[in-house]
N, C-alpha and C positions, 0 to 999 in steps of 0.2 A: 499271272504276272508276266510282263514282257521281259525279255532278256536280250541285252546287247552284247555281242562278242566282237572284239577288235583283234585283228590278226596282224602281226608284223613279222618281218624277217630280220634275224639278228645272228651274230656270230656267237657260238656256244662252244666251250672247250670241254671235251670229255677226256680227262687225264691230260695227256700231252697232245691229243689229236683235236684239230680245229675242224668243226663241221658246221653246217648251216641248217637251221630248221625254222619252221614257223612257230613262234612262241605265242600261245594264246594268252593275251593279257587279261581279258575279262573271262571269268569262269562261271559256269552254271551255279546258281545259288538256289538251294532247295526252296520250293515255293512256300511250303507251310512254315518255314523259318523266317521268311522275309515278308513282313506285312506290306500291303499295297501302299500305305502311307509313309513307308521308310524314305528318309530324305536322300540317302546315298547308299552305295554298296562299295565295299573295298574290292580291290582287284589284285590278282597275282600275276607275276611275270617270271619266267624261267631265266635265271642268271647264268646257270651252268650246271655241271655235274662233277662229282668226285668219283673217279673210277676206282673200283676195288678189286677187279678181276682181270689183270693184277693191279695193284696199287701203282701209282705213277713212279717210274724209275725203279721198280722192284719186280721180282719174280713171284712174290707172295700174293695169293688171292684169298679173298674171304670165302668161307663156306656159309652161304645164306647171309642175311643182314636183318637182325631182329630187334636190336635195341641200340639206344644212343644216349650220350650225355656230354655236355660241354664243360670243360674246366678252364675258366677264364685266365687264371694265373699262369697256366702253361700254354695257353692258346692251343688246347688239345681237344679234339673231338674223339670220344671213345665209342667204339662200335662193338656190338656183340654178334659173333658169328655162330649160328646154331649148329650147322652141319659139322664144322671142324672143331667145335667146342673150345673156341679161343675168343679173346677180346683183343682189340686193336686200338692203338693210339695213333691218331692221324692229325696232321696239320691241316685245319680247315681252309686255310688260305691257299696252299699249294697242292693239297691232296697227297702229300708225301707221307708215307708210313714211318712213324717214329719208333714204335715198339709193338711187339706181340707178347701177350701173356698166355702161355700155353695151358692146355687142360691139366697137365701134371701139377701145376702150381695150385689149382683148385682142388684136385684130387687129394693132395697132401695137406690141405688146410685143416688145422685142429678145430674142434668144436669149441665155441665160446663157453668158458667155464670148465672145460675139461671133457675129455671123451675121445673116441676114436677119430681118425682122420676121415674126411668127407667120403672119399672113394668115388668110383666111376658112376655109381647109381645116382649121385647127386650133381653130376656135371653133364648130363645128357641133353639138356634142353635150355640153353641160355636164351632168355627172352627179353630182359629189360635191364637198363642201367639207370641209376639216379646218382647225382652228385650233390652232397651236402656242403654248401659253400661256407657255412658258419664253422664247421668242424673239419673241413678239408678231408672228406671221406667219400669214397666211391662205394656204392652198393650194386651188386650184380645178382639178379634173380634168375634162377633156373627152374623150369616148370616140370610137369609130370609126364610129358610125352616120351615114349609112345607105348609103354606097357606098364603093368602093375608093379614092376620092380623099381621103376624110376621114382625117385623121391624129391619132391619140391623143396628147394633150398635157397636161402639168402646168404651171400658172401659179403664180407666187409674188407675193403682194401684201404690201407693207410700208408702214409709215406714212410719209407725206410731208405735212408741215405739219399733222400731227395726224390725218390721215385715211388709210385704206387706199387705196393706188393700185397698179395692176398694174406690177410692177417688171421681170419677166422671164418667160421660159418655158423649158421643157425638153421635148424630144421623148421620148415614152414608147416602151418596147420595142414592136416590131412585134406587132400582135395584142392589145395591152393594151386593156382596156376596163373600167376600175375603176368600179363602180357605188356603192361605199361607201368612205368614208375617215374616219379618226379619228386623233388624236394621243394617244399614251400617256404619262401622267405618270410611269409607273414607269421607262421607259427612254429617254424623249424622242424616240421614233421615230414617224413617220407610218405607219400601217397602212392598207392598201387591201384591198378585198374584191370578189369577183365569183363568183357561183355558189356553189361549196363552198370556194373557195380564198381564203386570207388570206395576205398577205405584207407585209413592210415595204418602204417606198420611200425611197430616198435622193435628194433633189432635186439635191444638188451634182453627182452623177455621172449622174443621170437613170436609174438602174438600180433594179431590185427584187430582193428576196431570193427564194430558192426558196419555193414555197408550202407551207402546212400546212393541215390541216383539223380542224374540231371535229365529233366524231361526231354524226350525225343532223341537222346544220345544213346546209341547202342553199338556193339561191336568194337569196343575200345582196344586198340593195339599199341598206340604210342601216346606218351604224355610228356608235357614240359610246361613249367610255369614261366610267365614273363619275369624279367629280372626284378621287378618291384613286387611281384606276387599278386598283382591285381587280377591277372587272367590266367586261366589254365587252357592250354592248347592241346587238343587231342587229335590223333588220326584214328580212323575207324575202318572197318573191313569193307565198307562200301567205297573206299578210296576217296575219302573226304577229309579235309582239315577244318576243324571247328574251334571257335573261340568261345570260352565260357567265362562269364563274369564270376569271379570266385566268391565275392561277398554275397551275391544274390543266388548263386548256383543256377544261373540261367544262360542259355545260349545268346550271344550278342547278335542282334539283327544285322543282316547283310554280311555275316562273317562265317558262312558255311561254304567252303570251296570244293568243287569237283576237281580232283587231281589227275583224272585220266587224260585230259587233253595234253598234259605234259609228258605222257608216256609212262606214268607211274601205274603199276599193275598190282602192287601189294604194299600199301603204305603202312609199313611196320613200325616206324619210330619217327619222332620229330624232336629236333633240338633248336632252340632259339639262340642265335648268335648275332649280336648287334640288331639290325633291323631286318634280318633275313631268317628264313626257316630252312633247316636242313632235314629233308624228309628221306628216310631210308627205304629203299624198295627191296623187299624180300622175295620177289617173284623168282621162282626157280626154273621157269620154262625157257628163258633165253639161252641160246647156245653158247658154248665156250668161245671166247674171242669177241663176243658182242660187248662193246664198251659200256652198255647200260646194264650188263648183268650185275645184279646186287649193288647198283650205283647209289650214291647219295645225291638227291636233287636239291639244288640251291635255288630258293624262290624269294623274290622281292615282293613286298606288299605295299600298296598305296590305297588310301592315305594312311 
């Protein structure tokens, strides 16, 4: 398969700092996913980044960047910080930090239906966030990293006095470690992913369905549905963004993007906002002060 890559120079804003870089508009598309007879291939362009270390106009910095979800009614992008065990509400237009929900709020959450509070063993590994638009609920998933005492857990956040607050938690099945999560508008279910496996999760019972797989998709780290639910977008650990036709459970030809040309080194989460993709970079190796440390990369797609 031949591959054309067009390079242009544009202004990009990182937080409040303006800098110039070469934005690679066409990206590498995995050969085995793009048949030779494909009529066209979509392209990505870097529109800018949201700085999180620290946030624009703030002294607060994220610890890692592992999950995200967009709440349209608030124009808020929620981010999960694994290392500091917090989640952050951000204005995706300006990059300004609106709120932080600290680990203590999750530690003190009661178990759904009664029981002891969550405690620190259930809040050690924030991995994914999903927003249920139909019921105006946020779900935060914490994994099992990095020792046997850590307990995988799902938290539910509901509005109290107009703001999301941690309402309750549910223990996840033993061994669960969901790195991606997204709510589907087509059936109203929350889907979770890890590696090659996707399943739906029921918060009321704390159980998950048997898993299914999408051919050639592996290493799932981030998930989000298109607003109409027709497509599932995933980021994977090979630093690619993939579009999946949800009705056929197949990868859309010409829609597997290599994210590394944009500087993304650990594509942990994806959120769709309007016609753009907000991809969270969880790479820990950048030094403090680097404007791309745990940044959110904002990408345009055509057509």
